[in-house]
MARBAVO-180976 format. One record per residue: z, y, x of N, C-alpha, C, O, CB in turn. Coordinates in steps of 0.001 Angstrom, whole numbers, padded with zeros to 6 digits, always signed. Glycine has a CB too. Layout:
# MARBAVO-180976
ZYXZYXZYXZYXZYX/...
This chain:
# MARBAVO-180976
+013787-022544+011268+013470-020685+011748+013896-019975+009915+014648-019003+009853+010874-020232+012419/+013405-020507+008788+013703-020302+007884+015150-019959+007381+015404-019003+006648+013211-021047+007529/+015917-020712+007789+017035-021084+007556+018000-019783+007205+018652-019791+006162+017402-021901+008672/+018052-018799+008016+019083-017558+008029+018585-016950+007136+019396-016485+006335+019289-016649+009245/+017152-016689+006872+016920-015867+005810+016926-016348+004507+017164-015594+003563+015863-015320+005974/+016624-017852+004324+017008-018024+002839+018688-018275+002829+019157-018576+001731+016101-019439+002114/+019444-018191+003752+020826-018331+003600+021482-016987+003141+022426-016874+002360+021413-018825+004898/+020798-015992+003777+020934-014382+003133+020363-014552+001677+021179-014298+000790+019890-013047+004076/+019384-014851+001363+018736-014672-000067+019472-015436-000716+019547-014774-001752+017265-015016-000316/+020104-016371-000908+021171-017244-001581+022670-016543-001537+023523-016527-002425+021219-018733-000789/+022689-016258-000876+024121-015164-000869+023936-014185-001733+024557-014223-002795+024481-014353+000537/+023040-013105-001449+023009-012107-001885+021995-011799-003137+021768-010804-003826+022889-011472-000872/+021446-013277-003086+020251-012769-004636+020820-013796-005440+021676-013525-006283+018099-013000-004535/+020308-015243-005197+020502-016273-006353+021996-016134-006634+022191-015578-007714+020066-017909-005945/+023175-016496-005941+024431-016671-006400+024735-015591-007294+025256-015900-008366+025361-016782-005356/+024434-014000-006977+024876-012688-007767+023834-013178-009177+024238-013158-010340+024387-010835-006784/+022829-013484-008869+022071-013708-010322+022849-015095-011081+023159-014874-012252+020146-014079-010023/+023073-015983-010746+023660-017150-011321+024989-016353-012089+025132-016679-013267+024065-018424-010056/+026040-015278-011512+026815-015127-011700+026649-014134-012749+027632-013935-013463+027362-015087-010775/+025311-013304-013032+025208-012507-014285+024508-013542-015372+024628-013260-016565+024267-011050-014022/+023899-014541-015053+023423-015562-016242+024649-016119-016953+024641-016356-018161+022527-016887-015649/+025969-016371-015965+027226-016660-016727+027860-015794-017395+028532-016051-018395+028095-017085-016057/+027699-014671-016893+028253-013456-017599+027736-013270-019031+028451-013038-020006+027911-012191-016801/+026368-013403-019032+025432-013112-020318+026324-013789-021247+026394-013033-022216+023753-013755-020327/+027157-014980-021495+027653-015696-022045+028969-015482-022327+029686-016396-022733+027408-016560-021595/+029456-014104-022111+030561-013936-022016+031134-012179-022596+030654-011156-022107+030726-014386-020572/+031854-012173-023327+032588-011080-023835+033300-010248-022586+034330-010743-022128+033662-011655-024897/+032923-009303-022147+033912-008291-020869+033449-007076-021017+032298-006652-021124+033733-008632-019089/+034695-006453-021011+034488-004656-020909+034635-004207-019359+034762-003004-019131+035885-003682-021898/+034626-004976-018466+034485-004782-017325+035832-004410-016571+035895-004191-015361+033515-003914-017267/+036836-004373-017403+038136-004332-016852+039145-005588-017296+039932-005970-016430+038721-002969-017276/+039163-006165-018427+040119-007091-018672+039187-008631-018160+038094-008695-017598+040670-006936-020450/+040014-009637-018561+039473-011055-018396+037996-011635-019000+037839-012187-020089+040519-011878-019014/+037421-011478-018433+036186-012181-019623+036281-013127-020686+037170-013841-020221+035211-012900-019004/+035999-013615-021749+036473-014104-022698+035054-014969-023134+034183-014181-023502+037153-013008-023645/+034663-016258-023173+033530-016998-023462+033207-016471-024697+034016-016024-025510+033683-018463-023446/+032150-016525-024805+031120-015785-026363+029969-016564-026562+029288-016282-027548+030364-014017-026177/+029598-017511-025815+028556-018211-025982+027348-017546-026130+027007-016528-025528+028743-018940-026895/+026609-018272-027096+025326-017233-027438+025390-016333-028626+024480-016193-029443+024024-018030-027703/+026453-015785-028644+026738-014636-029652+025955-013511-028934+025115-012826-029516+028464-014251-029901/+026280-013368-027650+025814-012424-026827+024155-012194-027033+023612-011151-027398+026222-012864-025398/+023499-013499-026685+022301-013083-026913+021642-012627-028453+020635-011924-028535+021664-014081-026368/+022385-013148-029640+021768-012985-030566+022335-011213-031065+021735-010485-031856+022021-014336-031513/+023341-010952-030488+023534-009121-030906+022800-008513-030215+022545-007368-030591+024927-008309-030664/+022097-009056-028810+021488-008383-027945+020187-008101-028285+019772-006985-027973+021570-008929-026860/+019369-008942-028915+018120-009264-029127+017693-008924-030434+016538-008660-030770+017930-010528-028869/+019020-008956-031367+018540-008130-032594+018952-006719-033169+018793-006215-034280+018775-008879-033573/+019746-006108-031597+020046-004595-031418+019007-003878-031683+018173-004092-030803+020470-004185-030131/+018487-002860-032729+017741-002357-032964+017333-001445-031739+016164-001136-031510+018022-001977-034036/+018574-000985-030860+018339+000112-029776+017588-000764-028528+016777-000193-027800+019962+000906-029234/+017838-001823-028391+017427-002647-027374+016355-003167-027830+015756-003806-026965+018301-003579-026941/+015776-003155-029016+014043-003666-029157+013555-002667-028824+012728-002774-027919+013305-004121-030571/+013781-001508-029283+012943-000381-029018+013256+000044-027261+012435+000796-026735+013386+000936-030232/+014222-000365-026574+013892-000434-025277+012763-001630-025003+011810-001326-024287+015209-000627-024503/+012824-002736-025449+011735-003256-025076+010327-002964-025371+009333-003399-024790+011905-004204-025318/+010394-002241-026263+008944-002047-026873+008412-000703-025909+007292-000674-025399+008993-001661-028815/+009592+000565-025743+009474+001216-024827+008861+000655-023493+007766+001036-023079+010544+001652-024757/+009665-000309-022824+009208-000510-021658+007774-001287-021421+007070-001094-020430+010223-001117-021085/+007451-002211-022510+006417-002380-022959+005255-001754-022458+004429-002131-021626+006572-002209-023976/+005379-000478-023288+004492+000568-023640+004219+001191-021882+003095+001267-021385+005336+001788-024945/+005478+001573-021174+005109+002316-019880+004961+001702-019235+004661+002219-018159+005722+003097-019297/+005029-000207-019243+004308-000883-017959+002784-001085-018382+002060-001127-017387+005040-002477-017518/+002212-001200-019393+000574-001144-019577-000053+000079-019202-000930+000227-018351+000126-001349-021031/+000642+001193-020134+000245+002411-019509+000369+002801-018103-000466+003650-017792+000808+003262-020092/+001093+002470-017231+001482+002670-015900+000361+002131-015208-000328+002869-014504+002809+002049-015510/+000066+000733-015354-000853+000066-014827-002392+000771-015396-003133+001300-014567-000539-001471-015195/-002688+000731-016516-003912+001458-016598-004130+002910-016058-005239+003396-015836-004190+001482-017880/-002965+003521-015880-003319+004578-015070-003002+004944-013507-003452+005901-012877-002900+005453-015725/-002319+004167-013157-002134+003885-011497-003238+003164-011094-003754+003522-010035-000801+003001-011031/-003674+002331-011626-004701+001440-010676-005912+001896-010695-006472+001488-009677-004872+000007-011028/-006600+002524-011317-007759+002845-011355-007584+004078-010003-008296+004162-009002-008232+003272-012974/-006530+004850-010340-006719+005773-009299-006292+005539-007921-006979+005754-006922-006173+006834-009657/-005387+005191-007944-004844+004197-006477-006132+003632-005750-006473+003898-004597-003777+002607-006962/-006780+002802-006644-008136+002029-006310-008895+003268-005722-009246+003147-004548-009001+001235-007759/-009219+004512-006397-010359+005247-006148-009807+006010-004978-010549+006134-004003-010913+006109-007382/-008509+006581-004941-007726+006981-003716-007877+006245-002386-008032+006706-001256-006364+006892-004040/-007806+005181-002744-007710+004092-001362-008682+003806-000886-008723+003360+000261-007200+002820-001468/-009971+004017-001792-011320+003848-001131-011807+005556-000247-012493+005928+000705-012568+003336-002625/-011096+006033-001109-011693+007748-000577-010867+007741+000876-011533+008212+001798-011025+009487-001883/-009539+007289+001226-008697+007289+002117-009263+006584+003306-008944+006820+004471-007546+006792+001635/-010202+005625+002873-010609+004911+004079-011436+005296+004940-011497+004737+006034-011021+003921+003863/-012309+006428+004576-013057+006615+005282-012470+007394+006702-011380+007963+006647-013966+007162+004511/-013061+007383+007644-013027+007671+008943-012984+009135+009407-012557+009460+010515-014060+007066+009452/-013654+010365+008102-013609+011780+008681-012018+012213+008871-011058+011471+008666-014433+012882+007605/-011985+013220+009194-011018+013901+009984-010258+014576+008453-009067+014591+008142-011797+015137+011339/-011416+015074+007725-010764+015819+006124-010531+014631+005843-009498+015009+005291-011749+016774+004813/-010507+013568+005698-009927+012418+004810-008898+012196+005246-008069+011824+004416-010559+011205+004685/-008458+012298+006626-007452+011903+007079-006370+013020+006924-005232+012552+006895-007724+011450+008325/-006434+014271+006825-005761+015159+006442-005045+015298+004732-003931+015574+004287-006619+016098+006832/-006254+014971+004197-005789+014705+002625-005269+013596+002586-004364+013580+001752-006815+014687+001533/-005449+012397+003233-004421+011509+002921-003123+011599+003621-002330+010747+003219-004885+010303+003091/-002659+012395+004570-001215+012913+004554-000926+013681+003172+000137+013318+002667-000961+013953+005852/-001711+014779+002351-001272+015091+001358-000759+014105+000137+000260+014211-000546-002093+015818+001108/-001585+013319+000099-001555+012269-000904-000142+011412-000572+000429+010828-001492-003006+011303-000803/+000231+011387+000403+001442+010281+000620+002561+010881+000656+003578+010207+000490+001426+009444+001868/+002664+012393+000897+004174+013160+000537+004769+012565-000708+005696+011776-000525+004030+014888+000217/+004418+012792-001868+005145+012233-002768+005917+010876-002576+007056+010691-003004+004366+012161-003708/+005295+010097-001997+006180+008572-001508+007283+009124-000771+008203+008546-001349+005273+007341-000364/+007824+009829+000089+008597+010614+000899+009622+011414+000391+010418+011925+001179+007873+011340+001525/+009735+011627-001019+010601+012347-001909+011793+011260-002286+011435+010085-002198+009725+012915-003259/+013053+011475-002662+013611+010457-003519+013216+010688-004789+012584+011699-005097+015010+010365-003478/+013562+009754-005639+013600+009778-007207+014228+010710-007465+013640+011674-007955+014130+008720-007946/+015833+010777-007202+016277+012206-007630+015971+013396-007699+016157+014128-008671+016935+012467-007272/+015312+013779-006331+014708+015118-005945+013565+015174-007069+013425+016000-007971+014093+015196-004245/+012808+014081-006759+011483+014179-007689+012049+014538-009260+011226+015145-009945+010529+012521-007678/+012860+014349-009664+013348+014210-010879+013601+015457-011356+013077+016062-012292+014409+013412-010937/+014735+015869-010369+015148+017436-010630+014289+018541-010510+014498+019543-011194+016124+017830-009793/+013120+018466-009533+012007+019515-009171+011099+019475-010583+010606+020525-010995+011011+019025-007622/+010870+018009-011417+010086+018292-012783+010935+018899-013618+010437+019914-014103+009528+017067-013524/+012136+018648-014010+012863+019255-014896+013099+020900-014702+013496+021672-015575+014066+018507-014891/+012752+021222-013342+012829+022526-013628+011420+023054-013675+011244+024131-014245+013687+023218-012671/+010301+022364-013092+008781+022631-013465+008805+022835-014912+008552+023952-015363+007723+021384-013078/+009098+021821-015703+008791+021723-017137+009994+022283-017896+010257+021861-019022+008477+020224-017572/+010730+023229-017297+011704+023691-018553+011104+024475-018990+010294+025073-018282+013038+024218-018423/+011302+024862-020667+010453+025674-021350+010441+027289-021264+009500+028075-021377+010661+025309-022578/+012047+027546-020984+011927+028653-020785+011620+029400-019165+010778+030296-019214+012983+028954-021401/+012114+029165-018006+012120+029086-016842+011312+028772-016274+011113+029532-015326+012748+028660-016525/+010438+027715-016353+009706+026761-015818+008302+027099-015502+007834+028203-015779+009769+025734-016610/+007458+025933-014784+006215+026537-014526+005195+027332-015428+004540+028286-015007+005623+025644-014108/+005122+026779-016872+004540+027410-017796+005006+029257-018199+004250+029989-018840+004804+026382-018901/+006018+029586-017796+006639+030857-017982+006191+031566-016697+005695+032690-016771+008262+030780-018194/+006349+030945-015529+005746+031704-014041+004605+031914-014160+004300+033037-013758+005785+030991-012701/+003495+031117-014681+002260+031450-014413+001822+031849-016185+000632+031810-016500+001390+030080-013505/+002724+032160-017073+002204+032739-018204+001270+032165-018758+000315+032890-019037+001848+033825-018058/+001159+030551-019163+000284+029805-019889+000973+029032-020891+001679+028099-020511-000478+028998-019067/+000854+029318-022238+001689+029220-023430+001822+027587-023058+002879+027108-022648+000937+029774-025096/+000746+026896-023235+000503+025519-023789+001504+024374-022494+001835+023194-022612-001587+025217-023839/+001753+025420-021266+002721+024655-020509+004230+024731-020800+005017+023911-020327+002551+025008-019205/+004632+025828-021659+005937+026161-021944+006316+025535-022975+007279+025981-023599+006169+027409-022097/+005650+024339-023414+006552+024018-024638+007754+022629-024130+007648+022238-022967+005329+023463-026115/+008487+022176-024748+009378+021667-024399+009064+020179-024210+009330+019295-025025+010301+022022-025168/+008386+020006-022875+008128+018407-022806+008792+017404-022551+008241+016318-022731+007425+018107-022134/+010040+017434-022105+011058+016808-021800+011985+016526-023572+012332+015445-024048+011832+017820-020497/+012104+017499-023992+012732+017479-025328+012155+016948-026489+012770+016541-027474+013000+018630-025661/+011303+016964-026372+010177+016632-027647+010137+014894-027166+009894+014393-026068+008175+017728-027500/+010541+014159-028707+010634+012380-028422+009114+012294-028521+008734+011297-027908+011625+011169-029787/+008007+013041-029121+006876+012322-029002+005752+012938-027697+004553+012679-027599+006251+012363-030517/+006537+013757-026844+005914+014356-025366+006742+013296-024413+006112+012642-023581+006358+016329-024947/+007990+013162-024535+009257+012633-023223+008432+011607-022141+008216+011810-020946+010873+011458-024075/+008008+010321-023052+007480+008920-022392+006667+009473-021787+006913+009429-020581+006913+007700-023179/+005683+010052-022060+004128+010379-021152+004575+011382-020172+003859+011576-019189+002658+011148-022160/+005863+012160-020340+006121+013066-019413+006620+011963-018455+006117+012170-017350+007099+014302-019832/+007246+011100-018449+007954+009901-017541+006537+009394-017001+006169+009535-015834+009012+008521-018516/+005960+008920-017788+004592+008048-017372+004100+008680-016005+004112+008187-014877+003234+008183-018629/+003522+010324-016588+003165+010870-015358+003960+011385-013770+003417+011408-012665+002668+011801-015879/+004805+011610-013974+005792+011514-013002+006044+010331-012054+005982+010363-010825+006833+011698-013629/+006417+009008-013041+006372+007595-012353+005376+007632-011092+005554+007584-009875+005833+006405-013465/+004116+007753-012018+002665+007224-011659+002310+008593-010514+001491+008372-009622+001393+007078-013342/+002919+009869-010600+003150+010818-009581+003540+010113-008192+002941+010052-007118+004258+011783-010064/+004923+009542-008676+005552+009263-006886+005064+007764-006651+005218+007252-005542+007699+009321-006624/+004492+007083-007672+003942+005527-006713+002349+005246-006394+001996+004235-005786+004359+004007-007693/+001322+006356-006921+000233+006363-006383-000055+005980-005162-000701+005009-004770-000105+007258-006495/+000839+007393-004205+000517+007321-002886+000784+005729-002071+000213+005408-001029+001379+008499-002268/+001708+004924-002770+002102+003595-001942+000888+002667-002742+001129+001520-002364+004051+002940-002192/+000120+002631-003339-000652+001597-003868-001683+001991-003142-002113+001166-002336-000849+001442-005359/-002396+003418-003228-003355+003857-002550-003371+003222-001332-004414+002629-001056-003329+005124-002464/-002343+003195-000420-001803+002857+001017-002281+001363+001095-002790+000942+002134-000001+003048+001226/-002136+000657+000121-002404-001114+000263-004211-000960+000185-004982-001583+000914-001511-002364-001502/-004646+000111-000980-005924-000148-001002-006679+000011+000236-007390-000821+000799-006427+000550-001917/-006394+001292+000595-006964+001769+001874-006896+000777+002990-007703+000955+003903-006275+002997+002307/-006081-000230+003080-005810-000895+004015-006795-002284+003890-007468-002744+004812-004318-001039+004012/-006698-002834+002486-007535-003330+002357-008877-003107+002390-009626-004081+002470-007278-003616+001769/-009382-001847+002335-010850-001519+002260-011279-001555+004187-012333-001760+004790-011084+000352+001289/-010100-001296+004562-010783-001279+006086-010668-002272+006861-010689-002133+008084-010342-000321+006927/-010532-003410+006279-010332-005015+006685-011631-005059+006230-011969-005718+007213-009080-006158+005942/-012628-004948+005636-013955-005654+004572-014975-005008+005839-015157-003807+006039-014278-004792+002365/-015532-006062+006567-016933-006312+007760-017822-004831+007161-018367-004613+006079-018190-008362+007425/-017682-004049+008312-018913-003243+007670-020485-004054+007695-021487-003512+007229-019053-001741+008612/-020494-005119+008178-021807-005603+008415-022009-005865+007001-023196-006134+006816-022009-006847+009457/-021383-005892+006009-021746-006173+004742-022263-005110+003868-023132-005266+003010-020746-006710+004185/-021673-004051+004150-022368-002711+004106-023560-002314+004419-024431-001869+003672-021862-002006+004682/-023587-002510+005708-024745-002397+006488-026117-003375+005933-027325-003233+006127-024253-002803+007982/-025483-004220+005309-026589-005317+004899-027539-004665+003630-028715-004368+003417-025738-006884+004325/-025883-004644+002767-026693-003955+001216-027334-002846+001415-028117-002483+000536-025725-003489-000038/-027149-001964+002718-027885-000795+002557-029135-001212+003115-030047-000530+002648-027286+000451+003195/-029530-002080+003944-030678-002254+004257-031434-002878+003063-032658-002785+003154-030687-002953+005420/-031000-003436+002065-031349-004053+000696-031496-003170-000211-031737-003508-001370-030438-004949+000177/-031353-001636+000224-031392-000149-001033-030211-000081-001813-030142+000610-002830-032678-000225-002350/-029323-000740-001399-027857-000718-002377-027470+000792-002501-027691+001497-001516-026375-001636-001580/-026988+001284-003464-026190+002543-003413-024978+002668-003407-024302+001651-003563-026391+003224-004216/-024490+003634-003272-022591+003822-003005-022090+003112-004391-021138+002337-004301-021825+005923-002945/-022689+003341-005670-021869+002504-006595-022173+000868-006665-021264+000170-007113-022087+003109-008013/-023462+000197-006224-023585-000957-006351-022809-001306-005031-022387-002455-005161-024988-001388-006591/-022488-000842-003949-022114-001302-003023-020279-001324-003372-019567-002138-002785-022788-000485-001823/-019694-000318-004391-018526-000273-004750-018235-001625-005256-017329-002371-004887-018315+000768-005607/-019473-001912-006491-018986-002911-007478-019140-004014-006961-018583-004956-007524-019562-002940-008721/-019936-004283-005728-020691-005983-005672-019776-005994-004311-019658-007175-003984-022962-006313-005466/-019073-005130-003376-018842-005647-002096-017378-004962-002262-016529-005841-002119-019962-005197-000747/-017021-004190-002416-015732-003177-002665-014605-003739-003138-013554-004033-002569-015969-002106-003639/-015110-003895-004719-013815-004508-005578-014157-005994-005570-013029-006447-005764-013641-003888-007314/-015106-007256-005459-014542-008268-004727-014054-008585-003984-013341-009582-004100-014788-008707-004530/-014177-007868-002742-013235-008372-001158-012028-007738-001511-011169-008036-000682-013833-007694+000636/-011610-007010-002366-010268-006273-002471-009505-007368-004017-008591-006915-004706-010650-004100-002880/-010008-008502-004220-009328-008945-005589-008197-009209-004942-007353-009087-005830-009931-010212-006529/-007723-009450-004110-005944-009972-003635-005434-009214-003682-004261-009362-004027-005404-010489-002398/-005970-007744-003351-005390-006741-003107-004935-005928-004402-003821-005453-004622-006178-006110-002261/-006135-005884-005244-005753-005520-006436-004374-006425-007298-003454-005924-007944-007093-005590-007142/-004615-007702-007055-003754-008622-007532-002267-008213-007146-001436-007870-007988-004161-009973-007009/-002013-008290-005718-000913-007985-005294-000262-006611-005659+000967-006558-005647-001045-008160-004090/-001120-005278-006044-000772-004304-006287-000545-004240-007853+000379-003574-008318-001577-003499-005694/-001232-004803-008477-001078-005036-009826+000373-005473-010010+001170-004686-010522-002093-006056-010336/+000778-006761-009593+001987-007255-009910+002972-006218-009452+003846-005916-010265+002201-008601-009322/+002971-005454-007947+004001-004860-007918+004218-003533-008737+005337-003023-008801+004161-004745-006738/+003175-003014-009331+003050-001779-010616+003847-002714-011620+005043-002465-011764+001125-001242-011309/+003284-003777-012330+004168-003950-013442+005137-004550-013303+005925-004336-014224+003745-004424-014359/+005651-005540-012236+007093-005528-012034+008285-004653-011455+009483-004887-011615+007168-006341-011506/+007820-003781-010873+008364-002222-010359+008333-001295-011971+009050-000304-012118+006946-001335-008874/+007744-001615-012676+007896-000746-013913+009118-001250-014991+009584-000637-015952+006411-000765-014697/+009395-002346-014564+010695-003227-015098+012087-002752-014228+013191-003218-014507+010383-005075-014797/+011900-001871-013261+013070-001482-012366+013225-000033-012262+013833+000607-011404+012919-002034-010963/+012494+000423-013403+012152+002413-012997+013908+002783-013918+014128+002514-015099+009852+003576-014379/+014702+003304-013141+015914+004055-013536+016450+004918-013002+017205+005490-013789+016745+003514-013675/+016465+005470-011720+016976+006433-011028+016068+008073-011510+016523+009196-011728+016824+005870-009376/+014722+007562-011530+014219+008852-011648+014297+009141-012984+014474+010309-013330+012906+009031-011136/+014177+008131-013906+014237+008363-015640+015490+008648-015833+015490+009443-016773+013855+007081-016679/+016661+008444-015459+018048+008449-015566+018401+009987-015145+019176+010578-015896+018742+007257-014614/+017865+010729-013932+017675+011800-013959+016966+013087-014699+017307+014217-015048+017510+011641-013274/+015869+012327-014734+014943+013349-015337+015069+013572-016976+014797+014626-017552+013453+012880-014989/+015497+012462-017547+015549+012196-019327+016797+011880-019445+017339+012520-020345+014594+010925-020091/+017503+011125-018883+018924+010503-019115+018698+009006-020375+019517+008231-020869+020108+012032-019888/+017451+009121-020493+017075+008333-021520+016425+009023-023159+015735+008374-023946+018379+007544-021666/+016832+010332-023335+016514+011304-024262+015039+011472-024265+014225+010755-023683+017220+012561-023982/+014810+012504-024991+015442+012885-026295+015702+011499-027421+014846+010720-027840+014358+014066-026996/+017161+011521-027714+017499+010347-028609+017280+009158-027628+017913+009250-026576+016518+010245-030032/+016550+008136-027776+016417+007057-027354+014730+007036-026838+014241+005963-026485+016934+006081-028451/+014112+007988-026833+012715+007836-026509+012270+007346-025206+011227+006694-025138+012141+008992-026670/+012895+007574-024271+012555+007259-022641+013528+006097-022328+013652+005761-021150+012883+008695-021474/+014187+005496-023235+015397+004426-023164+014798+003001-023018+015008+002132-023864+016377+004461-024580/+014168+002833-022090+013603+001792-021320+014875+000711-020756+016019+001127-020577+012739+002542-020061/+014511-000592-020536+015310-001670-020541+016349-001306-019385+017569-001205-019522+014476-003020-020346/+015660-001143-018304+016830-000582-017115+018139-000022-017623+019300-000429-017586+016233+000687-016210/+017418+001291-018219+018502+002431-018223+019298+002003-019769+020344+002604-020019+017659+004285-018188/+018863+001129-020622+019786+000599-021359+020550-000651-020974+021405-001217-021656+019242+000439-022422/+020164-000948-019930+021325-001707-019342+022175-001060-018884+023290-001318-019338+021101-002505-018442/+022114-000169-018025+023243+000445-017447+023544+001219-018607+024761+001033-018638+023046+001240-016091/+023310+001916-019531+024241+002713-020679+025238+001571-021342+026388+001807-021714+023158+003476-022056/+024695+000522-021405+025168-000782-022388+026456-000710-021836+027455-000395-022483+024362-002452-022246/+026432-001147-020035+027237-001762-019602+028521-000690-018920+029680-001009-018653+026485-002689-018761/+027965+000433-018786+029225+001354-017919+029193+002584-018694+029868+003506-018236+028920+001766-016088/+028557+002792-019761+028861+003744-020802+029536+003457-022142+030245+004239-022777+027752+004267-021093/+029071+001733-022589+029831+001363-023650+030536+000123-023532+030855-000633-024450+029090+001336-024712/+030744-000006-022310+031582-000970-021599+031474-002568-022306+032436-003226-022699+033174-000354-021654/+029917-003010-022345+029915-004059-022785+028970-005097-022050+027915-005599-022439+029710-003851-024009/+029617-005251-020959+028903-006155-019627+028406-007741-020426+027374-008311-020072+030417-006529-018042/+028904-008045-021025+027968-009242-021366+026692-008741-022164+025737-009373-021711+028784-010374-022293/+026287-007910-023117+025423-007619-023588+024359-007117-022550+023156-007374-022511+025821-006911-024489/+025371-006072-021440+024063-005740-020257+023568-007081-019451+022414-007339-019109+024668-004552-018903/+024642-007792-019259+024153-009152-018584+022765-009752-019215+021834-010177-018530+025362-010326-018790/+022797-009707-020720+021880-010685-021117+020616-009831-020794+019599-010313-020295+022056-011238-022693/+020775-008497-021131+019479-007414-020434+018910-007998-019317+017866-008651-019301+019993-005871-019843/+019903-007644-018037+019585-007853-016730+019124-009319-017064+018243-009454-016216+020810-007591-015592/+019157-010360-017679+018360-011939-017512+017253-011774-017603+016446-012150-016754+018572-013075-018463/+016829-010899-019136+015775-011407-019518+014746-010208-018578+013527-010356-018664+015721-011537-021284/+015235-009192-017809+014625-008376-017126+013930-009263-016159+012705-009329-016055+015467-007367-016615/+014833-009976-015423+014217-010880-014346+013668-012052-014870+012923-012583-014047+015176-011293-013319/+013748-012622-015864+012600-013312-016428+011216-013121-016752+010252-013872-016599+012888-013569-017257/+011302-012086-017180+009790-011571-017381+009368-011276-016379+008194-011568-016149+009496-010507-018170/+010223-010515-015287+009543-010039-014058+009132-011448-013404+008005-011303-012930+010570-009043-013042/+009572-012670-013205+009332-013613-012806+007872-014273-013388+006923-014702-012732+010458-014213-012976/+008065-014183-015007+006915-015004-015632+005665-013900-015152+004549-014373-014937+007110-015291-017583/+005878-012533-015005+004538-011950-014862+004017-012068-013390+002804-012173-013208+004568-010447-015308/+004766-012057-012478+004426-012210-011159+003748-013928-010961+002729-014289-010373+005903-011850-010237/+004495-014508-011503+003999-015880-011133+002441-016090-012167+001425-016684-011805+005431-017180-011549/+002688-015368-013571+001476-015757-014263+000297-014753-013632-000770-015138-014110+001687-015600-015972/+000098-013725-012829-000516-013281-012103-000901-013768-010995-002034-013416-010665-000164-012532-012015/-000514-014263-010493-000734-014936-009001-001790-016050-009517-003000-016117-009304+000883-015699-008145/-000772-017075-010414-001821-018118-010888-003345-017860-011681-004402-018350-011284-001039-018915-011813/-003207-017048-012793-004461-016239-013112-005521-016162-011856-006576-016797-011883-003993-014706-013528/-005217-015493-010979-006267-014712-010175-006297-015780-008981-007233-015640-008195-005805-012976-009697/-005557-016643-008782-006161-017563-007591-005335-017775-006568-005185-018786-005883-007352-017037-006950/-004631-016380-006507-003914-015793-005189-003181-016820-004239-003154-016811-003008-002789-014738-005634/-002513-017828-005238-001570-018651-004669-002443-019771-003619-001926-020428-002716-000695-019380-005949/-003749-019776-003975-004218-020873-002889-004776-020139-001332-005546-020667-000530-005642-021821-003671/-004082-018694-001211-004266-018119+000140-005477-018351+001081-005406-018366+002309-003218-018519+000830/-006445-018506+000442-007520-018309+000973-008091-017101+001089-008102-016348+000115-008181-018954+000521/-008782-016647+002570-009449-015267+002788-010521-014749+001736-011198-015542+001082-010159-015308+004142/-010605-013706+001644-012096-013072+001085-012601-012627+002049-013753-012326+001737-012168-011950+000047/-012327-012299+003528-012594-011641+004244-013789-012461+004853-013782-013668+004610-011523-011228+004908/-014742-011990+005560-016017-012448+006172-015833-013049+007202-015630-012361+008203-016901-011552+006458/-015837-014560+007340-015673-014736+009115-014444-015582+009280-014430-016445+010158-015388-013124+010079/-013355-015380+008452-012136-015944+008447-012119-017252+007792-011068-017889+007712-011242-015093+007876/
């Protein structure tokens, strides 16, 4: 039964990936015939200061993105899991950023953060009128905020679904024992959301290795190389510098890191055992 799906996955995922691995050992400008270069591409790429800076920025963005998105998503998900009508209305509002395309979000924020005609000038707030995207010290944190604003709704939905699967009897028993809301959250909600947290964290961290369209439209990797993370570095290297071999090395590094993070998180958490945290299952 899994045969057709595995066949499609092999044709459209495994075979192209193997092609990229082979291409990472070749010198190719995207037009002529590829020429075997061996390990030269790898040494040239891994010692390139621009790529090294892109690696550092990718790590910073991944860690900072998780530190910001994880608690915000968890708290919003718990709040949205309530059955009150006002929470349902607010849930719809929280979900809206997920419906917008990355390009549209980037264009909107570029306009809002414009130091001359943006939100700060319209409201007359001086500190909002600074050059958020043009300042190398601020640009990466602006990218972090916009990315988090776009993807927090998705992870909030994961937590909302996880909370609603927790049996009410556990909270009722805790209430009878005199447990307050904070105690219920830390001793019932969080332990029961263990695998949801692992899944969400995996998607956050691995997803941060694929941010491209939003950053490309918002900053283009600038100012300078202040927001040039690895996916953007891969694109600019391959399609602006016409160095497909070097770009393929970056692609292989991204895939390897993504797989390592995903496998590591699952094994560390024990989620690969596939046992349920839910009562009575």
